[in-house]
C-alpha positions as CSV (number, residue, x, y, z in Angstrom):
1,M,-26.2,-150.7,-114.8
2,T,-28.3,-148.0,-113.4
3,R,-27.5,-145.9,-110.5
4,A,-30.2,-147.5,-108.5
5,T,-28.8,-151.0,-109.3
6,R,-25.2,-149.9,-108.4
7,T,-26.5,-148.6,-105.0
8,R,-28.4,-151.6,-104.2
9,S,-25.4,-153.7,-105.1
10,L,-23.1,-151.7,-102.7
11,L,-25.6,-152.0,-100.0
12,A,-26.0,-155.8,-100.5
13,V,-22.2,-156.1,-100.2
14,L,-22.3,-154.4,-96.7
15,V,-25.2,-156.7,-95.6
16,L,-23.0,-159.7,-96.6
17,T,-19.9,-158.1,-94.8
18,A,-21.9,-157.5,-91.7
19,A,-23.2,-161.0,-91.6
20,C,-19.8,-162.4,-92.0
21,G,-18.3,-160.1,-89.3
22,Q,-21.2,-159.8,-86.8
23,S,-19.0,-161.5,-84.0
24,E,-15.6,-160.0,-83.5
25,S,-14.5,-163.2,-81.8
26,K,-14.4,-164.9,-85.3
27,A,-10.9,-165.2,-86.8
28,A,-9.9,-162.3,-89.0
29,G,-9.6,-164.8,-91.9
30,D,-13.3,-165.7,-91.6
31,S,-14.5,-162.2,-92.3
32,S,-15.1,-160.4,-95.6
33,S,-14.0,-156.8,-96.1
34,A,-16.8,-154.4,-96.9
35,A,-14.4,-152.1,-98.7
36,A,-12.7,-154.8,-100.6
37,A,-16.1,-156.1,-101.8
38,M,-17.3,-152.6,-102.5
39,N,-14.4,-152.5,-105.1
40,A,-14.6,-156.0,-106.1
41,D,-13.3,-155.2,-109.6
42,S,-10.1,-153.7,-108.3
43,A,-7.0,-155.8,-108.4
44,T,-5.8,-154.2,-105.1
45,D,-8.6,-156.3,-103.4
46,A,-8.1,-159.6,-105.2
47,R,-6.7,-161.3,-102.2
48,T,-8.8,-163.9,-100.3
49,P,-10.1,-162.8,-96.9
50,G,-7.5,-164.9,-95.1
51,E,-4.8,-163.0,-96.8
52,R,-6.0,-159.6,-95.6
53,D,-4.3,-157.9,-92.6
54,A,-6.1,-158.5,-89.4
55,R,-6.0,-154.7,-88.8
56,V,-7.9,-154.1,-92.0
57,V,-10.6,-156.6,-91.3
58,R,-11.2,-155.3,-87.8
59,A,-11.3,-151.5,-89.0
60,D,-13.7,-152.4,-91.8
61,L,-16.1,-154.1,-89.4
62,D,-15.6,-151.2,-86.7
63,R,-16.9,-148.4,-89.0
64,I,-20.4,-150.2,-89.2
65,K,-22.8,-149.7,-86.3
66,G,-26.4,-150.9,-85.6
67,P,-27.9,-154.4,-85.0
68,V,-27.0,-157.1,-87.4
69,D,-30.7,-157.9,-88.2
70,A,-31.6,-154.4,-89.2
71,S,-33.0,-154.6,-92.6
72,T,-32.1,-151.0,-93.9
73,W,-28.9,-149.5,-94.3
74,V,-27.6,-145.9,-94.3
75,L,-24.1,-145.3,-96.0
76,V,-22.5,-142.0,-95.1
77,V,-20.2,-141.0,-97.9
78,S,-17.9,-138.5,-96.3
79,D,-14.6,-136.4,-96.2
80,F,-13.3,-135.6,-92.7
81,Q,-12.0,-132.2,-94.0
82,C,-15.3,-131.2,-95.6
83,P,-17.0,-128.5,-93.7
84,Y,-20.4,-129.7,-94.8
85,C,-19.8,-133.1,-93.5
86,A,-18.8,-131.7,-90.1
87,Q,-21.9,-129.5,-90.2
88,W,-23.9,-132.7,-90.6
89,E,-22.1,-134.6,-87.9
90,K,-22.8,-131.6,-85.6
91,E,-26.5,-131.1,-86.5
92,T,-28.0,-134.3,-87.5
93,A,-25.8,-137.4,-87.0
94,A,-26.8,-137.8,-83.3
95,Q,-30.6,-137.6,-84.3
96,V,-30.0,-140.5,-86.9
97,D,-28.2,-142.5,-84.3
98,K,-31.0,-141.9,-81.7
99,E,-34.0,-142.5,-83.8
100,F,-32.9,-145.2,-86.2
101,V,-29.6,-147.0,-85.0
102,A,-30.2,-147.2,-81.3
103,T,-33.7,-148.4,-82.0
104,G,-32.6,-151.2,-84.2
105,Q,-34.2,-149.9,-87.6
106,V,-30.9,-149.4,-89.5
107,R,-27.2,-150.3,-89.8
108,L,-24.9,-147.3,-90.6
109,A,-21.6,-147.5,-92.2
110,F,-19.1,-144.7,-92.8
111,V,-17.6,-144.7,-96.4
112,H,-14.6,-142.8,-97.1
113,F,-14.6,-140.1,-100.0
114,P,-11.4,-138.0,-99.5
115,L,-11.5,-135.1,-101.9
116,Q,-8.4,-134.1,-103.8
117,Q,-8.7,-130.4,-102.8
118,H,-8.5,-131.4,-99.1
119,A,-4.8,-132.1,-98.5
120,N,-5.4,-133.6,-95.0
121,S,-8.6,-135.6,-95.8
122,L,-6.6,-138.8,-96.7
123,P,-4.5,-138.9,-93.5
124,A,-7.5,-138.2,-91.4
125,A,-9.3,-141.3,-93.1
126,E,-6.2,-143.5,-92.5
127,A,-6.1,-142.2,-88.9
128,S,-9.7,-143.1,-88.4
129,M,-9.3,-146.6,-89.8
130,C,-6.2,-147.3,-87.8
131,A,-8.2,-146.3,-84.8
132,G,-10.7,-148.9,-86.0
133,A,-8.0,-151.6,-86.0
134,Q,-8.2,-151.0,-82.2
135,G,-11.9,-150.9,-82.0
136,Q,-11.9,-147.1,-81.8
137,F,-13.2,-146.0,-85.1
138,W,-16.2,-144.0,-83.9
139,S,-14.3,-142.3,-81.0
140,M,-11.6,-141.1,-83.4
141,H,-14.3,-140.2,-86.0
142,D,-15.9,-137.8,-83.5
143,R,-12.6,-136.2,-82.4
144,I,-11.5,-135.7,-85.9
145,F,-14.6,-134.0,-86.9
146,A,-14.8,-131.9,-83.6
147,T,-11.3,-130.5,-84.2
148,Q,-11.7,-130.1,-88.0
149,E,-10.7,-126.4,-87.8
150,Q,-7.7,-127.1,-85.7
151,W,-6.0,-129.6,-88.2
152,S,-7.3,-128.6,-91.5
153,A,-4.3,-126.3,-92.4
154,K,-1.6,-128.2,-90.4
155,S,1.4,-129.6,-92.3
156,P,2.4,-132.2,-91.3
157,V,-1.0,-133.2,-89.7
158,E,0.0,-136.7,-88.5
159,P,1.3,-135.7,-85.0
160,F,-2.0,-133.9,-84.4
161,F,-4.0,-137.1,-85.2
162,E,-1.5,-139.0,-83.1
163,S,-2.4,-136.8,-80.1
164,L,-6.2,-137.6,-80.7
165,A,-5.2,-141.4,-80.8
166,Q,-3.6,-140.9,-77.4
167,G,-6.6,-139.0,-76.2
168,V,-9.0,-141.8,-76.8
169,G,-6.8,-144.5,-75.0
170,M,-5.4,-146.2,-77.9
171,D,-2.0,-148.1,-78.0
172,V,-0.1,-145.4,-79.7
173,A,2.7,-147.6,-80.8
174,L,0.3,-149.9,-82.7
175,Y,-1.4,-146.9,-84.1
176,T,1.7,-145.3,-85.5
177,Q,2.9,-148.5,-87.0
178,C,-0.5,-148.8,-88.7
179,M,-0.1,-145.3,-90.3
180,A,3.5,-146.0,-91.1
181,D,2.5,-149.1,-93.0
182,D,-0.2,-147.4,-95.0
183,I,-2.4,-150.7,-94.6
184,M,-5.6,-148.8,-94.9
185,L,-5.0,-147.0,-98.2
186,P,-6.4,-149.8,-100.6
187,M,-9.6,-149.8,-98.6
188,I,-10.0,-146.1,-98.6
189,K,-9.3,-146.1,-102.4
190,A,-11.9,-148.9,-102.8
191,D,-14.4,-146.9,-100.8
192,Y,-13.9,-143.8,-103.1
193,E,-14.2,-145.8,-106.3
194,R,-17.2,-147.9,-105.4
195,A,-19.0,-144.9,-103.8
196,T,-18.5,-142.9,-107.1
197,A,-20.0,-146.0,-109.1
198,S,-22.9,-145.9,-106.7
199,G,-23.7,-142.2,-107.4
200,A,-21.7,-140.2,-105.1
201,Q,-20.2,-137.0,-106.5
202,S,-19.6,-134.9,-103.5
203,T,-19.5,-134.9,-99.9
204,P,-21.4,-135.6,-97.8
205,T,-23.7,-138.0,-99.7
206,F,-26.2,-140.5,-98.2
207,L,-27.2,-143.7,-99.8
208,I,-30.4,-145.2,-98.3
209,G,-31.9,-148.1,-100.1
210,N,-31.7,-147.2,-103.7
211,M,-31.9,-143.4,-103.1
212,T,-29.0,-141.0,-103.1
213,F,-29.0,-137.7,-101.2
214,P,-26.1,-135.4,-101.6
215,G,-25.5,-132.5,-99.0
216,A,-25.8,-132.0,-95.3
217,Q,-29.4,-133.4,-95.1
218,K,-31.6,-132.7,-92.0
219,I,-33.3,-135.3,-90.0
220,E,-36.6,-135.1,-91.9
221,V,-34.9,-136.4,-95.1
222,F,-33.7,-139.5,-93.2
223,R,-37.2,-140.2,-91.8
224,M,-38.7,-140.0,-95.2
225,A,-36.1,-142.1,-96.9
226,I,-35.7,-144.8,-94.3
227,A,-39.6,-145.1,-94.0
228,Q,-39.7,-145.4,-97.8
229,A,-36.9,-148.0,-97.9
230,K,-38.6,-150.2,-95.2
231,A,-42.1,-149.7,-96.8
232,G,-40.6,-150.9,-100.2
233,G,-38.5,-153.7,-99.0
234,V,-35.3,-151.9,-100.2
235,Q,-32.4,-152.6,-98.0
């Protein structure tokens, strides 16, 4: 299977996931998990949707934004402790949201790729997804990146993330239970493995249509890639 084919497969999975989960009023057992499908060959995700924890299902859907009927996807493969990822979030992410997500042209999903050399990237990923279980993925995402320099060297780092959770108005008891349960770890692992199979080797990497763009890309790259994906009918 070529890299382009793997990328299209990953994107197609997310399209299916979004269609299944476009309404949060649906029961958790009626929604497919994006990350589980992205890692369909993994035994850790062999369970049926009805057997998945409702927190995982909601977090999985919460890290996707944009209109359900958008034909083009942007996958942001990222590591919360990566300085280049934080750079992209600061310099370009808002422009992508404004030009393409808010205007209904794309759906955007955050895909976890915690690097081994970043000791706190995995707990940061868990923190974001436990926030997503309460519908607060993007609020937590923004605060984690904005405070990257404050928590990168902390040990343990979990109390800092708990303070961020409290700051965005989450139910802290539910958040801390989610973290203690490690319920999000299989999804994060699935993200990493499927993104690797789809061509990601570093962070950040952006998958748009069948194209792969490593590095903290500027808005011009997104304009070109999204236009090309739409013109070619590649989702």
